[in-house]
C-alpha positions in Angstrom: 10.1 -46.2 -23.8 13.4 -46.0 -21.9 13.2 -42.2 -21.9 9.6 -42.4 -20.6 10.6 -44.6 -17.7 13.4 -42.2 -16.9 11.0 -39.3 -16.8 8.3 -41.2 -14.8 9.7 -40.6 -11.3 10.0 -36.8 -12.1 6.4 -36.7 -13.3 5.2 -38.5 -10.2 7.1 -36.0 -7.9 5.7 -33.0 -9.8 2.2 -34.5 -9.5 2.6 -35.0 -5.7 3.9 -31.5 -5.4 0.9 -30.1 -7.2 -1.5 -32.1 -5.1 0.3 -30.9 -2.0 0.0 -27.2 -3.0 -3.7 -27.8 -3.8 -4.2 -29.3 -0.3 -2.4 -26.4 1.4 -4.5 -23.9 -0.5 -7.7 -25.7 0.6 -6.6 -25.8 4.2 -5.7 -22.1 4.0 -9.1 -21.2 2.7 -10.8 -23.1 5.5 -8.5 -21.5 8.0 -9.2 -18.0 6.7 -12.9 -18.7 6.6 -12.9 -19.8 10.2 -11.2 -16.7 11.3 -13.6 -14.6 9.2 -16.6 -16.3 10.7 -15.3 -15.9 14.2 -14.9 -12.1 13.6 -18.5 -11.7 12.4 -20.1 -13.9 15.0 -21.3 -10.9 16.9 -22.8 -9.0 14.0 -22.8 -8.5 10.2 -19.8 -7.7 8.0 -20.0 -4.3 6.4 -21.0 -4.7 2.8 -19.0 -3.3 -0.1 -19.9 -0.2 -2.1 -23.5 -0.1 -3.3 -25.4 2.0 -5.8 -28.3 2.2 -3.4 -28.5 5.3 -1.1 -27.0 4.6 2.3 -29.3 4.1 5.2 -28.3 5.7 8.6 -26.9 2.4 10.0 -25.0 1.8 6.7 -23.5 5.2 7.0 -22.1 4.4 10.4 -20.7 1.1 8.9 -19.1 2.9 6.0 -17.2 5.1 8.3 -15.5 2.0 9.7 -14.7 0.3 6.5 -11.0 -0.4 6.1 -8.7 -1.8 3.4 -9.0 -5.4 2.4 -6.4 -6.5 4.9 -8.6 -5.4 7.7 -11.9 -6.9 9.1 -14.8 -4.9 10.4 -17.8 -5.8 12.6 -20.8 -3.6 12.6 -23.1 -3.9 15.6 -24.3 -1.9 18.6 -21.1 -3.0 20.5 -17.7 -1.2 20.0 -16.6 -1.8 16.5 -13.5 -4.0 16.3 -10.8 -3.4 13.7 -8.1 -5.9 13.0 -5.3 -3.7 11.8 -1.8 -4.4 10.7 -0.7 -0.9 11.8 0.2 0.2 15.2 0.3 3.6 16.8 3.8 5.1 16.8 3.4 6.7 20.3 1.6 4.9 23.1 0.6 8.2 24.7 -1.2 9.4 21.6 -4.9 9.1 21.2 -6.6 8.8 17.7 -10.1 10.0 17.0 -12.3 9.8 13.9 -14.6 12.7 13.3 -17.2 12.4 10.6 -19.6 14.7 8.7 -20.3 12.3 5.9 -23.9 11.8 7.1 -24.6 15.6 7.4 -26.0 18.1 4.8 -23.2 18.9 2.4 -24.6 22.3 1.3 -23.8 25.2 3.5 -27.3 26.6 3.2 -28.8 23.4 4.7 -26.1 22.9 7.4 -27.3 22.7 11.0 -24.8 24.9 12.7 -26.4 25.1 16.2 -26.1 21.3 16.8 -24.3 19.8 13.8 -24.5 16.2 14.9 -20.9 15.3 14.0 -20.1 11.6 14.8 -17.0 10.6 16.6 -15.1 7.4 17.5 -11.9 6.7 19.3 -9.4 4.1 18.1 -7.8 2.2 20.9 -5.7 -1.0 20.4 -7.2 -1.7 17.0 -10.8 -1.1 18.1 -13.1 1.8 17.3 -15.2 2.9 20.3 -18.1 5.3 19.8 -17.8 8.6 21.6 -18.9 12.2 20.9 -17.5 15.6 20.3 -18.9 16.7 23.7 -17.0 13.8 25.5 -13.9 14.6 23.6 -14.0 18.3 24.5 -14.5 17.3 28.2 -11.0 15.7 28.2 -9.1 18.6 26.7 -5.9 19.6 28.4 -3.6 22.5 27.7 -0.6 20.1 28.0 -2.0 17.7 25.5 -2.0 19.2 21.9 -4.6 18.5 19.3 -3.7 17.8 15.7 -6.5 17.8 13.1 -5.9 16.1 9.7 -8.2 16.8 6.8 -8.0 14.7 3.6 -8.5 15.8 0.0 -11.1 15.0 -2.7 -12.2 11.5 -3.8 -11.2 9.8 -0.5 -13.6 7.1 0.6 -14.0 6.3 4.3 -12.3 2.9 4.0 -9.3 4.4 2.1 -9.0 7.2 4.7 -8.1 4.7 7.5 -5.0 3.6 5.7 -4.2 7.1 4.4 -4.4 8.8 7.8 -2.3 6.0 9.3 0.4 6.4 6.7 0.4 10.2 7.1 0.6 10.0 10.9 3.4 7.4 10.7 5.4 9.7 8.4 4.9 12.7 10.7 5.2 11.2 14.2 8.9 11.0 14.8 9.2 10.8 18.5 7.1 11.0 21.7 7.4 13.8 24.2 5.1 15.1 26.9 1.7 13.8 27.6 1.0 12.7 24.0 -1.2 14.1 21.2 -4.9 13.8 20.3 -5.1 13.2 16.6 -8.5 14.0 15.0 -9.1 12.5 11.5 -11.8 14.6 9.9 -13.8 12.6 7.4 -16.0 14.5 5.0 -18.1 13.4 2.0 -15.5 13.4 -0.8 -16.2 10.2 -2.6 -16.4 10.6 -6.4 -20.0 11.4 -7.2 -19.7 12.7 -10.8 -17.2 12.7 -13.6 -14.9 15.4 -14.9 -15.1 19.0 -13.7 -18.5 18.7 -12.2 -17.2 16.5 -9.4 -14.5 19.0 -8.5 -17.0 21.9 -8.6 -19.4 20.1 -6.3 -16.6 19.3 -3.8 -15.3 22.9 -3.9 -18.8 24.0 -2.9 -19.0 21.4 -0.1 -15.9 22.8 1.5 -17.9 25.7 2.8 -20.2 23.5 4.8 -17.2 21.5 6.0 -15.4 24.6 7.1 -18.4 25.6 9.2 -18.8 22.2 10.8 -15.1 22.1 11.7 -15.2 25.6 13.0 -18.0 24.6 15.4 -15.9 21.7 16.6 -12.9 24.0 17.1 -14.8 26.5 19.3 -14.2 24.6 22.7 -10.6 23.8 21.7 -9.8 27.4 21.0 -11.7 28.6 24.2 -9.6 26.2 26.3 -6.3 27.5 24.7 -5.2 24.0 23.8 -2.1 24.0 21.5 -3.5 23.0 18.1 -2.2 22.0 14.7 -4.1 21.5 11.5 -2.9 19.6 8.4 -4.7 19.6 5.1 -4.2 18.3 1.6 -5.8 19.8 -1.6 -9.5 20.5 -0.8 -8.7 19.5 2.8 -6.6 22.7 3.0 -9.6 24.7 1.9 -11.6 23.2 4.7 -8.8 24.0 7.2 -8.5 27.7 6.3 -12.2 28.0 5.9 -12.7 26.7 9.5 -10.2 29.1 10.9 -11.9 32.0 9.0 -15.3 31.0 10.3 -14.0 30.6 13.9 -12.9 34.2 13.7 -16.4 35.3 12.7 -16.0 35.1 9.0 -18.8 34.0 6.6 -18.7 31.0 4.3 -21.4 30.9 1.7 -23.1 33.7 3.6 -23.3 31.8 6.9 -21.6 32.2 10.3 -21.3 29.7 13.1 -23.3 30.7 16.2 -21.6 31.7 19.4 -18.9 34.2 20.2 -16.2 34.8 17.6 -12.8 33.5 18.6 -9.5 34.9 17.3 -5.9 34.4 18.4 -6.1 30.6 18.6 -2.5 30.4 17.4 -3.0 27.3 15.3 0.1 25.9 13.6 -1.1 25.1 10.0 0.5 22.8 7.4 -1.0 22.8 3.9 0.0 20.5 1.1 -1.0 21.4 -2.5 -3.8 23.6 -1.2 -6.8 23.9 -3.6 -7.9 27.4 -2.7 -7.3 30.7 -4.4 -3.9 32.1 -3.9 -5.4 35.4 -2.6 -8.0 34.0 -0.2 -5.8 34.4 2.9 -5.4 38.2 2.3 -7.2 40.6 4.6 -10.8 41.1 3.4 -10.8 38.1 1.0 -12.9 34.9 1.2 -10.8 33.3 4.0 -9.2 36.6 5.1 -9.8 36.1 8.8 -8.1 32.7 8.9 -4.7 34.3 9.7 -6.2 35.8 12.9 -6.2 32.3 14.2 -2.8 31.2 12.8 0.6 31.2 14.6 2.5 30.0 11.5 2.0 28.4 8.1 3.9 25.7 6.4 3.1 25.6 2.7 4.3 22.8 0.3 3.3 23.5 -3.3 4.1 22.3 -6.8 4.4 24.7 -9.8 4.1 21.7 -12.1 0.9 20.3 -10.7 -1.2 19.3 -13.7 -4.5 19.4 -11.7 -4.0 22.7 -9.9 -2.7 24.3 -13.1 -6.3 24.0 -14.3 -7.8 25.2 -11.0 -9.3 28.2 -12.6 -11.8 26.0 -14.4 -13.6 25.4 -11.1 -14.9 29.0 -11.0 -14.3 29.7 -14.7 -12.2 32.7 -13.9 -9.0 32.6 -15.9 -6.9 34.8 -13.6 -7.5 32.6 -10.5 -4.6 30.4 -9.5 -4.4 27.9 -6.7 -2.2 28.5 -3.7 -0.8 25.0 -4.1 0.3 25.9 -7.6 1.5 29.5 -7.3 3.3 29.2 -4.0 3.6 32.0 -1.4 1.4 35.0 -2.0 0.3 37.8 0.2 -1.2 36.9 3.5 -3.2 38.8 6.1 -1.6 39.6 9.5 -2.0 37.6 12.7 -4.3 38.9 15.4 -1.5 41.1 16.9 -0.9 42.8 13.5 2.4 41.1 13.0 3.2 39.3 9.6 2.3 35.6 9.4 5.5 33.5 9.5 5.4 31.3 6.4 7.8 28.5 5.6 7.3 27.2 2.0 8.9 24.9 -0.5 8.3 24.0 -4.1 8.2 20.2 -4.3 7.9 20.0 -8.1 11.4 18.4 -8.6 10.2 15.3 -6.8 6.4 15.3 -7.2 6.5 16.5 -10.9 3.1 16.7 -12.6 1.2 14.6 -10.0 -1.4 15.9 -7.5 -0.8 13.0 -5.1 -0.5 13.5 -1.3 1.8 10.7 -0.5 4.3 11.9 -3.1 5.0 14.8 -0.9 6.1 12.5 1.9 8.8 10.9 -0.2 12.5 11.4 0.4 13.2 14.5 -1.7 10.2 16.6 -0.5 10.0 14.9 2.9 6.8 16.6 4.1 6.8 14.3 7.1 9.9 16.0 8.5 8.4 19.5 8.1 5.1 18.4 9.7 7.0 16.6 12.5 8.7 19.9 13.3 5.3 21.6 13.7 4.2 18.7 16.0 7.3 19.0 18.1 6.7 22.7 18.5 3.2 22.0 19.6 4.4 19.5 22.2 7.0 22.0 23.5 4.2 24.5 23.9 2.0 21.9 25.7 4.8 21.0 28.1 5.4 24.7 28.9 1.7 25.3 29.4 1.5 22.2 31.7 4.5 23.4 33.7 3.3 27.0 34.2 
């Protein structure tokens, strides 16, 4: 009994503490709920993934989904995003270009008027715009950088991924700023195993055609341009530059005059395309006619790209992101394409993971930042001429 009386004050204190924590938790829930309700008062909150086919308005909403730490409102008004990330450079503009609602097979793609959807992110809000409106604001002293993600990337995950990549790349601000274009293509996992990768490999042709159509006015205006791609995103990048120069993808060409000599600075990370495709006369052979230089980060231990040949079932085929530098076609003026490359296998090891390339040992952000700085210098010189 004496010991019980000695312990009684301690038990009471612990009981009061537990009650206090429970009360705080309840108040926190109410507070969060009130914030959440205030955010959706103007519309409906975007629903989570569904097994039902997306309706057109749901497709627009899915483009604006973000990670759990962010809140989205879907309505006819500009879509507001509460984000915990900030733009590194106040002079930069960030755009979201989507083809997720378009035909994913090249044979069905509308190349005359593709209907790409576009938004601009400004101070945590997505404002609806259009490729035509974007092209109307092009300036030779304001470079454009296009980022293309890899396979199995949902629209909501892409918001965080693209922000992380931009933050790793954007080291300093110079000149009039950069227009970042995040290209969002239908890469969510649809099937299991190899079937999913084969389907996505085929989709890259249509995506290359869509992106080439978007690039036409940029190239015509001689705007300094950079393109960054990871895995299948690299395949889309080189395919678009090939199509821009009049090349065919899945037997199709984009309408309008062919454009070569765009002098695009290209950065490819673990590119999932054949190592020979950038040779003259090969599947993306005209892409180098629109390249000024190429940065190639590869991994000779990549467990995914090691089995790349299984996509086309041709044993001798190897991925450029696995083999490393191969032979490349010349630039438009006939000079060799300048290529900077590095094997990141010591740090990335067996993984096929984009963000691993941005870690300290490989430090892709530093290499990409160098490309961006060169673009800004080119833009400054163009603006001063």
